[in-house]
C-alpha positions in Angstrom: -9.5 12.0 2.6 -6.7 13.8 0.8 -7.1 17.0 -1.3 -5.3 17.6 -4.6 -2.5 19.7 -3.1 -2.0 17.0 -0.3 -1.9 14.2 -3.2 0.7 16.3 -5.2 2.9 16.7 -2.2 2.9 12.8 -1.6 3.4 12.2 -5.2 6.6 14.6 -5.0 7.8 12.7 -1.8 8.0 9.5 -3.7 11.7 8.2 -4.3 10.8 7.8 -8.1 9.3 11.4 -8.3 12.3 12.6 -10.6 11.3 10.2 -13.2 7.9 12.0 -13.3 9.4 15.1 -14.2 10.9 13.9 -17.5 14.2 11.8 -17.9 16.2 10.6 -20.9 14.3 12.6 -23.4 10.8 11.9 -22.2 8.4 14.6 -21.4 7.2 15.1 -17.9 3.9 13.6 -16.9 0.9 15.6 -15.8 1.4 15.4 -11.9 -1.6 17.7 -11.3 -3.8 15.1 -13.2 -2.4 12.3 -11.1 -3.1 14.1 -8.0 -6.7 14.8 -9.1 -7.1 11.2 -9.5 -5.7 10.3 -6.1 -8.1 13.1 -4.5 -11.0 11.6 -6.4 -10.4 8.0 -5.4 -9.6 9.3 -1.8 -13.0 11.3 -1.6 -14.8 8.2 -3.2 -13.6 5.9 -0.5 -14.5 8.2 2.2 -18.0 8.8 1.2 -19.0 5.2 1.0 -19.1 3.4 4.4 -19.7 0.2 2.7 -16.5 0.2 0.8 -14.0 -2.2 2.4 -11.3 -2.0 -0.6 -10.6 0.1 -3.5 -7.5 -0.6 -5.6 -6.6 1.4 -8.8 -3.7 -0.3 -10.4 -2.4 1.0 -12.8 -3.1 4.5 -13.2 -1.7 5.7 -16.3 -0.3 9.3 -16.0 0.4 10.8 -19.4 2.0 14.2 -20.5 -1.7 15.5 -20.6 -4.1 13.7 -18.2 -4.3 10.5 -16.3 -6.6 7.5 -16.8 -7.2 4.4 -14.3 -6.6 1.4 -16.5 -8.0 -1.1 -14.0 -9.9 -0.8 -10.6 -11.3 -3.1 -8.1 -13.6 -2.6 -5.3 -14.8 -4.7 -2.4 -18.2 -3.7 -1.0 -19.6 -5.2 2.3 -23.3 -5.7 2.4 
């Protein structure tokens, strides 16, 4: 799993990362909240051996906070 600081570095490495910092009059989004969500999903996936797939899409990141709008998990029996 990745921790929050690793997740934040990954987010900043995205080609579209400058858009997250606010453009064309839009406020920047809460990158630490996005990183916390990525780290939490990463921990959850690592802690469940039966979890075969985990998809969170989309993750809505707002100026304050982040929320998963949809998620799908496939658990093997």
